C-alpha positions as CSV (number, residue, x, y, z in Angstrom):
1,M,0.6,-3.0,-21.8
2,K,-0.4,-4.6,-18.2
3,I,-2.3,-2.6,-15.8
4,K,0.0,-2.0,-12.8
5,I,-1.1,-1.7,-9.3
6,Y,1.2,-0.3,-6.5
7,L,0.7,-2.3,-3.0
8,A,0.6,0.1,-0.3
9,G,0.1,-0.7,3.4
10,P,1.8,-1.7,6.6
11,L,2.0,-5.6,6.2
12,G,5.5,-5.9,5.4
13,F,6.3,-4.8,9.1
14,S,5.2,-8.0,11.1
15,Q,5.4,-12.0,10.1
16,A,1.8,-12.2,10.3
17,G,1.2,-9.0,8.0
18,R,3.8,-10.7,5.7
19,E,2.2,-13.8,5.7
20,F,-1.4,-12.3,4.5
21,H,0.7,-10.1,2.2
22,Y,2.2,-12.8,0.2
23,R,-0.4,-15.6,0.5
24,S,-3.5,-13.4,-0.2
25,I,-2.9,-10.0,-1.5
26,I,-0.3,-10.7,-4.0
27,P,-1.8,-13.9,-5.4
28,T,-5.0,-12.1,-5.7
29,V,-3.4,-9.4,-7.8
30,K,-1.4,-12.3,-9.9
31,K,-4.1,-14.3,-10.4
32,L,-6.2,-11.5,-12.3
33,G,-2.5,-10.9,-14.4
34,Y,-1.8,-7.4,-13.3
35,A,1.5,-6.2,-13.0
36,Y,2.2,-5.0,-9.7
37,Y,4.8,-3.0,-7.3
38,D,5.7,-4.6,-4.1
39,P,7.3,-1.7,-1.7
40,W,8.4,-4.8,0.5
41,T,10.5,-6.3,-2.0
42,T,12.6,-3.9,-3.9
43,I,15.8,-3.3,-5.6
44,L,17.3,-1.7,-2.3
45,D,16.8,-4.8,-0.3
46,K,20.3,-5.4,0.1
47,K,21.1,-1.6,1.3
48,I,18.1,-2.2,3.7
49,H,19.5,-5.2,5.2
50,K,22.7,-3.7,5.6
51,V,21.5,-0.4,7.5
52,S,19.3,-2.9,9.3
53,S,22.3,-5.1,10.5
54,L,24.6,-2.2,12.0
55,D,24.7,-1.5,15.5
56,Y,22.4,1.3,17.2
57,G,24.1,4.6,17.2
58,K,24.9,7.8,15.1
59,R,26.5,5.7,11.9
60,K,22.9,4.0,11.8
61,R,21.1,6.9,12.2
62,N,23.0,8.7,9.2
63,E,22.8,5.6,7.0
64,W,18.9,5.2,7.6
65,Y,18.5,9.1,6.9
66,K,20.4,8.5,3.4
67,L,18.6,5.3,2.4
68,N,15.2,6.8,3.9
69,I,15.4,9.5,1.0
70,E,16.1,6.9,-1.8
71,I,13.3,4.7,-0.5
72,G,10.7,7.8,-0.5
73,K,12.1,8.5,-4.4
74,L,11.9,4.7,-5.2
75,N,8.0,4.6,-4.2
76,T,7.1,8.0,-5.6
77,S,8.5,6.7,-8.7
78,E,6.6,3.5,-8.6
79,I,3.4,5.3,-7.7
80,D,3.9,7.4,-10.6
81,S,4.4,4.6,-13.2
82,S,1.3,2.6,-11.5
83,D,-2.2,2.8,-12.7
84,I,-4.0,1.7,-9.4
85,L,-2.9,1.9,-5.9
86,L,-4.2,-0.9,-3.5
87,A,-4.0,0.3,-0.1
88,V,-4.3,-1.8,3.1
89,L,-6.4,0.2,5.6
90,D,-6.1,-2.6,8.5
91,G,-5.0,-1.1,11.9
92,T,-6.9,1.0,14.7
93,D,-5.9,3.7,12.3
94,V,-4.8,3.8,8.7
95,D,-0.9,3.3,8.5
96,S,0.7,7.1,8.3
97,G,2.8,5.9,5.2
98,T,0.0,4.4,3.6
99,A,-2.3,7.5,4.1
100,A,0.5,9.6,2.6
101,E,0.7,7.2,-0.3
102,I,-3.0,7.7,-0.9
103,G,-3.1,11.3,-1.0
104,Y,0.0,11.5,-3.3
105,A,-2.1,9.0,-5.6
106,Y,-5.2,10.8,-5.3
107,G,-3.3,14.0,-6.2
108,K,-1.6,12.4,-9.1
109,G,-5.0,11.2,-10.5
110,K,-4.8,7.2,-9.6
111,K,-7.6,5.2,-9.0
112,I,-7.6,3.8,-5.4
113,I,-8.8,0.8,-4.0
114,G,-8.6,0.2,0.0
115,Y,-9.0,-3.3,1.7
116,R,-10.1,-3.3,5.3
117,G,-10.5,-6.8,6.6
118,D,-10.2,-5.2,10.3
119,F,-13.4,-5.1,12.1
120,R,-12.3,-2.8,14.6
121,L,-14.0,0.7,14.5
122,S,-11.3,3.0,12.9
123,A,-13.3,6.2,11.7
124,D,-13.8,9.6,12.7
125,N,-17.7,9.1,13.1
126,E,-20.4,6.6,12.0
127,G,-20.4,8.0,8.4
128,S,-17.1,6.4,7.8
129,T,-14.9,3.3,7.3
130,V,-11.5,4.8,8.1
131,N,-10.2,8.3,8.4
132,L,-12.7,10.5,6.4
133,Q,-10.0,12.3,4.4
134,V,-8.3,9.0,3.5
135,E,-11.8,7.7,2.6
136,Y,-12.5,10.9,0.5
137,F,-9.7,10.2,-1.4
138,I,-10.2,6.7,-2.0
139,R,-14.1,7.2,-3.1
140,S,-13.1,10.4,-5.2
141,S,-10.5,8.4,-7.1
142,G,-13.4,6.3,-8.5
143,G,-12.4,3.6,-6.1
144,T,-13.9,2.0,-3.2
145,I,-13.2,0.0,0.2
146,V,-13.7,-3.6,0.4
147,K,-13.8,-6.0,3.4
148,T,-12.7,-9.3,2.0
149,I,-10.4,-10.9,-0.3
150,K,-13.1,-12.4,-2.4
151,Q,-14.7,-8.6,-3.0
152,L,-11.0,-7.4,-3.7
153,Y,-10.8,-10.0,-6.5
154,A,-14.2,-9.1,-7.7
155,E,-13.2,-5.3,-7.7
156,L,-10.1,-5.6,-9.5
157,K,-11.7,-8.1,-11.8
158,K,-14.2,-5.5,-12.8
159,L,-11.2,-2.7,-13.6
160,K,-9.9,-5.3,-16.1
161,K,-12.8,-4.5,-18.1
162,I,-12.6,-0.8,-18.2
């Protein structure tokens, strides 16, 4: 059975992020033969598009409220069925949804790999790369934080041998 990776991160929120996600992150994972779950392309895409297309107002808010529950349940289930969580940590602070997924994965005993290609400072102090609790969960899971796609490839390749 293939090792499965859950791809956590905020990259789907912007066109530039999606380009990086689909041209760098996913090809790296695929090249090594991992199975993966991409929360930016799910069985809920049609519902997401339909709700996104509604006019602003109460109906749209209510539909998002219901759909958000479905999205949360699906992502939880996919983390549960994954072996590794790969989290993109870029930004001036780690995305709140990504941080929540990291905490959940840690609590479930999953290995977590962080990717931070962003050179801006984002830590609580000089002793960490990102938020100290997020970094603690990553490192305590047996994972690490890498800074380049080349390092990400090397780290994921090592995990194939375990």
